[in-house]
Backbone bond lengths (Angstrom), bond angles and torsions (degrees), N, CA, C in turn:
res aa  C-N    CA-C-N  psi(-1)  N-CA   C-N-CA  omega(-1)  CA-C   N-CA-C  phi
1 M - - - 1.449 - - 1.540 107.91 -
2 P 1.330 117.30 137.45 1.470 120.10 -179.53 1.528 112.16 -68.71
3 K 1.334 114.46 155.96 1.463 121.26 178.18 1.526 108.83 -109.03
4 F 1.330 116.01 141.15 1.460 122.14 179.84 1.521 109.50 -125.36
5 Q 1.326 115.40 137.73 1.461 121.93 175.46 1.525 107.49 -88.53
6 V 1.329 117.15 119.12 1.463 122.54 -177.96 1.520 108.42 -118.12
7 T 1.329 116.98 132.70 1.463 121.96 176.11 1.520 108.48 -99.20
8 I 1.320 115.88 126.54 1.458 122.25 178.40 1.525 107.52 -96.93
9 A 1.337 116.34 129.50 1.469 121.70 -179.08 1.523 109.28 -132.02
10 D 1.334 115.67 158.24 1.461 119.26 176.15 1.527 109.40 -80.82
11 E 1.333 116.34 -179.35 1.466 120.68 -176.28 1.524 112.68 -63.12
12 A 1.329 117.35 -24.77 1.468 121.54 179.69 1.526 111.61 -85.25
13 G 1.332 116.88 -2.89 1.457 120.51 178.86 1.514 114.51 90.20
14 H 1.331 117.77 8.85 1.460 120.84 178.00 1.526 109.51 -79.91
15 K 1.324 116.21 127.82 1.459 121.57 -178.78 1.522 110.05 -64.79
16 L 1.333 116.02 129.52 1.456 121.36 177.32 1.523 110.95 -99.86
17 Y 1.337 116.68 -49.30 1.461 120.88 178.50 1.525 109.97 -168.16
18 D 1.326 115.53 166.07 1.463 122.59 174.98 1.522 108.00 -106.58
19 E 1.310 115.53 149.53 1.452 120.96 -179.57 1.527 108.45 -141.73
20 T 1.321 116.96 139.42 1.459 121.84 174.63 1.521 107.26 -101.06
21 I 1.330 115.77 125.29 1.463 121.12 -174.84 1.521 109.54 -126.67
22 E 1.335 115.69 133.74 1.458 120.90 173.63 1.525 108.12 -87.52
23 A 1.326 115.90 126.57 1.465 121.19 -179.20 1.523 108.94 -159.75
24 P 1.337 116.96 161.12 1.462 120.22 179.77 1.528 113.61 -64.35
25 G 1.338 117.00 -30.30 1.461 120.82 -178.33 1.514 110.96 -155.74
26 P 1.340 116.64 173.21 1.467 120.09 -176.84 1.531 113.70 -64.79
27 M 1.319 117.83 -34.95 1.470 120.06 179.53 1.530 110.68 -66.55
28 E 1.326 116.31 -40.27 1.462 120.45 178.42 1.531 110.91 -67.00
29 A 1.339 116.29 -36.61 1.468 120.36 177.68 1.525 110.33 -64.01
30 C 1.323 116.94 -42.79 1.471 120.80 178.57 1.525 110.86 -65.09
31 A 1.321 116.87 -42.38 1.467 120.36 179.71 1.525 110.69 -62.69
32 K 1.333 116.94 -40.51 1.468 120.47 178.47 1.521 110.49 -66.50
33 A 1.326 117.65 -39.74 1.467 121.38 178.85 1.526 110.80 -62.78
34 V 1.326 116.92 -41.19 1.469 120.90 178.56 1.525 109.86 -64.05
35 A 1.323 117.04 -45.32 1.466 120.56 179.83 1.526 110.72 -62.40
36 D 1.335 117.30 -42.33 1.466 121.29 178.78 1.520 111.02 -63.71
37 A 1.324 117.31 -41.62 1.466 121.50 -179.25 1.525 110.50 -66.00
38 K 1.330 117.37 -40.67 1.471 120.26 178.58 1.521 110.27 -64.53
39 T 1.327 117.36 -41.16 1.460 121.12 178.11 1.519 110.33 -62.22
40 A 1.323 117.54 -41.62 1.467 121.62 179.13 1.522 110.71 -65.70
41 D 1.336 117.72 -40.10 1.467 121.44 178.60 1.523 111.00 -62.62
42 V 1.325 117.03 -42.36 1.463 121.08 -179.69 1.521 109.91 -65.68
43 A 1.323 117.36 -44.83 1.461 120.90 179.84 1.520 110.84 -62.21
44 E 1.327 117.29 -41.74 1.461 121.17 179.82 1.524 110.59 -65.37
45 S 1.322 118.02 -42.74 1.462 121.79 179.71 1.524 110.94 -63.43
46 E 1.334 116.97 -43.12 1.462 120.64 179.24 1.523 110.48 -64.94
47 E 1.332 117.00 -39.32 1.459 121.22 178.90 1.524 110.33 -63.65
48 Q 1.328 117.20 -41.96 1.460 120.89 179.36 1.524 110.86 -65.79
49 M 1.327 117.52 -40.42 1.463 119.94 -179.55 1.524 110.28 -67.28
50 D 1.340 117.42 -39.39 1.460 120.98 178.87 1.519 111.73 -65.11
51 S 1.329 117.45 -31.19 1.458 121.22 -178.47 1.523 111.94 -86.03
52 G 1.335 117.38 -4.15 1.457 120.55 -178.69 1.513 112.96 87.31
53 I 1.329 117.44 -0.42 1.465 121.77 178.05 1.518 107.50 -97.48
54 M 1.289 116.66 118.90 1.458 120.17 179.49 1.523 109.77 -87.19
55 P 1.335 118.19 144.44 1.463 120.35 177.37 1.526 110.73 -64.10
56 P 1.320 117.31 152.39 1.465 119.64 -179.98 1.528 111.45 -64.64
57 F 1.314 116.26 149.33 1.457 120.61 177.72 1.516 108.80 -147.69
58 T 1.316 115.38 164.44 1.462 120.61 176.69 1.514 108.25 -125.28
59 M 1.311 115.63 152.92 1.461 120.68 177.22 1.519 108.38 -116.67
60 D 1.310 115.95 130.87 1.462 120.85 176.76 1.521 108.63 -84.02
61 S 1.339 116.45 136.86 1.469 118.95 -179.96 1.505 111.70 -92.65
């Protein structure tokens, strides 16, 4: 299976990290990267809540 280099960025477009993913095509590699990133975000948020540290947030006025 081919390997694809995928760059993970935040919503503002700031590069977070690069990842090499094995997938049948580039669209599948991107979809897997998105799923992996969402899983990591959920795990990090749960870890912060368990430790008593809440993730940062902003309030709109």
